N, C-alpha and C positions, 0 to 999 in steps of 0.2 A: 503496502500502499503508498506510496508517494505522500510526504506530506505535503498539507494541507497550503500552499501559497499566503503569503502575507497579505498582497490582497483582499482574496478571498475573508481573511479575516476578518477587515476592517467591514467588507461589507453584511456578513454576517453578526456586526454588532453593529451597523445599523438598524438592519431589520431588526433584533434586539430590542431598540432605541426604539422603533418604530409601533411596537407590541407597549412597552411602556406605554406610549403616547396614547397611543389610541385603546388601552386600560383607564388612564391619570382623565378622559376626553368627553369619555361615555357617557360620565355619571354628572359630569360640570352639567351636558348639554341636555342630559335629563334632567336638568333641575329645570332648567329653559323652556317645555315641554317635550312630545310627545314624539311630534313630528320633528324637532332641531333633532333629535340626540336618532332618532331612525335617519335621519338627510346625513348627517357628521358622522355614524359609524358603517351606513354605505360608503361615503366617499372617502374611508379609514383605510377600511378591507380592500378598496379599487386602488389605494395609493400601494398595501400590502403587497397586491398582487402585481403591482407596477414593479411594484421593487425587486420580488422574488422574479420574474420576471427577467424584468433588467440583470442579475444576477444567474441565473442560467444561461443566457442567452450571452454576455459578456465568459465566462466557463463556455459554454463552447467556444466561443470566438476565438480562441487562444489556439489553433488547432495552424500546422504546417502547411492545411489541403488550405490551399485559395483557394476555389468553390466554396470549400466549408465555408471557409471564414464571408466570404459576399454570400452568402447566402442565412450565415446567422444575422451580420451588419443588414439586410435585406427583411430578416424580422423581429426589426426595434422599433422599426413601425408601427408593429402587433399592439408597443406598446401603449406610441401615442394614440395606437384606437384604440385603446382599452379606455384611456379618459377621457378623450375625447366621449366615446359612447355614451359612458359614461355623467360628465357632464351634461349631456344634452339630453341625455332620460332625464338623470336625476333635475332638471333648471325644468323642459314640461307636466312634469309631476308636482311638484312642490321650486316654484317661482320667488316664493317670499325667503325659500332659509337659501340665501346662498353664502349667511357668513359660516351656516355651520358648516354648509358644505365644501365652501374651498379652503376651509381648515381640517378638515376629513385630508381632501385632499396633497394639502402639505405637508400633513405624520411624515412624509417621505425626505423635506425639506429637516422639518428640527430633528428626524433622526440623524440625520447625518451633523447637522449644528451638534450635536449630542456625544458623535463622534470626534469629531476635533475637540470638543471642550476635554475628553476622554484621555486625547492622545497628546492633549498639551501639560494636561495635570499627570499622567502618568507614563513619562515617552518611553522609558522602561517597557513598558506594553506589547511596544511596538514589538517584540522578538517572539512573546512569550504567547498573543493570541489570546 
């Protein structure tokens, strides 16, 4: 079994932080209302799917085969289609719930920021994982 790439460890941590943000944010949106919580939850799950699709595509893109690299590069459009589809569907169904929708989609940005903070606080953890 090959050891994990250092970059994949960061992607794993970003996914963990996303789960944490989703778990913390959902009860807070419940306080505003069930519709807000539903929209935030769906958008947060779409964000997690986006990130996991990104991890999967990037992991397979790192291959010596040029054809496979191009194939997986083209699959990155599926990530954009996922987010675009969720945004369009949710805005049609819940047009008044823009803030929870955007907050849920931006969970992946929050995960990236938390990973950057984790690395700034503990730079030696870059080697350990």
